[in-house]
C-alpha positions as CSV (number, residue, x, y, z in Angstrom):
1,X,88.1,93.1,-128.7
2,X,87.4,89.2,-129.1
3,X,89.8,86.3,-127.9
4,X,90.2,83.2,-129.8
5,X,88.0,81.6,-127.2
6,X,85.2,84.3,-127.7
7,X,85.6,83.1,-131.4
8,X,85.7,79.5,-130.6
9,X,82.6,79.7,-128.2
10,X,80.7,81.4,-131.3
11,X,81.2,78.8,-133.3
12,X,80.3,75.9,-131.5
13,X,76.8,74.5,-130.6
14,X,75.5,75.5,-126.9
15,X,75.4,71.9,-125.4
16,X,79.2,72.1,-126.0
17,X,80.5,72.9,-122.8
18,X,84.5,73.3,-123.0
19,X,87.3,73.3,-125.1
20,X,88.1,69.8,-124.1
21,X,84.7,68.2,-124.7
22,X,85.0,64.9,-126.5
23,X,84.3,65.6,-130.8
24,X,83.3,62.3,-131.3
25,X,80.1,62.4,-129.5
26,X,77.3,63.3,-131.9
27,X,74.1,63.6,-129.9
28,X,73.7,64.1,-126.0
29,X,70.2,62.8,-124.8
30,X,69.4,63.8,-120.8
31,X,68.2,61.0,-118.7
32,X,64.8,61.5,-117.3
33,X,64.9,62.4,-113.2
34,X,65.0,59.3,-110.9
35,X,61.5,60.4,-109.6
36,X,59.7,59.6,-113.2
37,X,61.3,56.5,-113.4
38,X,60.4,55.4,-110.1
39,X,56.8,56.3,-110.9
40,X,56.4,55.0,-114.6
41,X,58.4,51.9,-113.5
42,X,56.8,50.9,-110.1
43,X,58.6,47.8,-108.3
44,X,56.9,47.4,-104.8
45,X,56.1,43.9,-104.7
46,X,57.9,42.4,-107.7
47,X,60.9,40.2,-108.0
48,X,63.0,43.2,-108.8
49,X,62.4,44.7,-105.4
50,X,63.2,41.5,-103.6
51,X,66.7,41.6,-105.7
52,X,67.3,44.9,-104.9
53,X,66.8,44.3,-101.2
54,X,68.9,40.7,-101.1
55,X,71.5,42.7,-102.7
56,X,71.8,45.5,-101.0
57,X,71.9,43.2,-97.4
58,X,74.5,41.3,-99.3
59,X,76.7,44.4,-100.1
60,X,76.1,45.7,-96.2
61,X,77.5,42.3,-95.1
62,X,80.8,42.3,-97.0
63,X,81.3,46.2,-96.0
64,X,81.0,44.8,-92.2
65,X,83.5,41.7,-92.6
66,X,80.6,39.0,-92.5
67,X,81.7,37.0,-95.5
68,X,84.7,36.1,-97.7
69,X,83.5,37.8,-100.8
70,X,85.2,41.1,-102.2
71,X,83.2,44.0,-103.1
72,X,84.6,45.9,-106.5
73,X,83.3,49.1,-107.1
74,X,84.0,51.0,-110.7
């Protein structure tokens, strides 16, 4: 005996995960793991590394109340 859910699952692509998936999505492309990005785009000794360090320091100061800025996380 088949259920309506069985019929639905048999008729949808394998990447569809539930009945509530957004039907307007045409394609899903998996992101590479962080380890691959770190290996292919090294930042050690670059201005990007300095920017990240300074930004982290600024966030720590805000979180510890040493500053008058507001941190908004979305």
